[in-house]
C-alpha positions as CSV (number, residue, x, y, z in Angstrom):
1,M,16.6,-49.9,-2.7
2,N,20.2,-49.1,-2.4
3,T,21.7,-46.2,-0.5
4,L,22.1,-44.0,-3.6
5,E,18.5,-44.4,-4.5
6,A,17.4,-43.6,-0.9
7,A,19.6,-40.5,-0.9
8,C,18.1,-39.3,-4.2
9,Q,14.6,-39.8,-2.9
10,R,15.4,-37.8,0.3
11,L,17.0,-35.1,-1.9
12,Q,13.9,-34.9,-4.1
13,A,11.7,-34.7,-1.1
14,A,13.8,-31.8,0.3
15,I,13.6,-30.0,-3.1
16,D,9.9,-30.5,-3.2
17,R,9.6,-29.0,0.4
18,L,11.7,-26.0,-0.6
19,E,9.7,-25.4,-3.8
20,S,6.5,-25.6,-1.7
21,A,7.9,-23.1,0.8
22,L,8.9,-20.8,-2.0
23,N,5.5,-20.9,-3.6
24,S,3.9,-20.2,-0.3
25,H,6.2,-17.2,0.3
26,D,5.4,-15.9,-3.2
27,D,1.6,-16.2,-2.5
28,R,2.0,-14.3,0.8
29,E,4.1,-11.6,-0.9
30,R,1.5,-11.2,-3.7
31,G,-1.2,-10.8,-1.0
32,A,0.9,-8.2,0.9
33,R,1.6,-6.3,-2.3
34,A,-2.1,-6.2,-3.2
35,Q,-2.8,-4.8,0.3
36,L,-0.1,-2.2,-0.1
37,D,-1.4,-1.2,-3.5
38,A,-5.0,-0.8,-2.1
39,S,-3.6,1.3,0.8
40,L,-1.7,3.5,-1.6
41,Q,-4.7,4.1,-3.7
42,A,-6.8,4.9,-0.6
43,A,-4.0,7.3,0.5
44,H,-4.0,9.0,-2.9
45,A,-7.8,9.4,-2.8
46,E,-7.6,10.8,0.8
47,R,-4.9,13.2,-0.3
48,A,-7.0,14.5,-3.2
49,T,-10.0,15.0,-0.9
50,L,-7.9,16.8,1.7
51,S,-6.3,19.0,-1.0
52,E,-9.8,20.0,-2.2
53,V,-10.9,20.7,1.4
54,N,-7.8,22.8,2.0
55,R,-8.3,24.8,-1.2
56,T,-11.9,25.5,-0.3
57,T,-11.0,26.5,3.2
58,L,-8.3,28.8,2.0
59,E,-10.7,30.5,-0.4
60,R,-13.2,31.0,2.3
61,L,-10.6,32.4,4.7
62,D,-9.3,34.8,2.1
63,A,-12.8,36.0,1.4
64,T,-13.5,36.5,5.1
65,I,-10.2,38.3,5.6
66,G,-11.0,40.6,2.7
67,R,-14.4,41.4,4.1
68,L,-13.0,42.1,7.5
69,R,-10.3,44.4,6.0
70,G,-13.1,46.2,4.1
71,L,-15.1,46.7,7.3
72,L,-12.0,48.0,9.2
73,A,-11.0,50.3,6.4
74,G,-14.2,52.1,6.3
């Protein structure tokens, strides 16, 4: 094997390692993105639940304030 062939083999091995590292990075990135998507969906669901609780609480408070005003007025 001459020097040029050895250099080409080393270059190919280096390229293979770089491609492997890139693929590994892409896999980790996909996993992280999936986790972020799941967290975002959970946050949206929690926000919807909290909005409903807030609306219900507001309605109950308004009704209670109305009854108290009625009692105080007469």
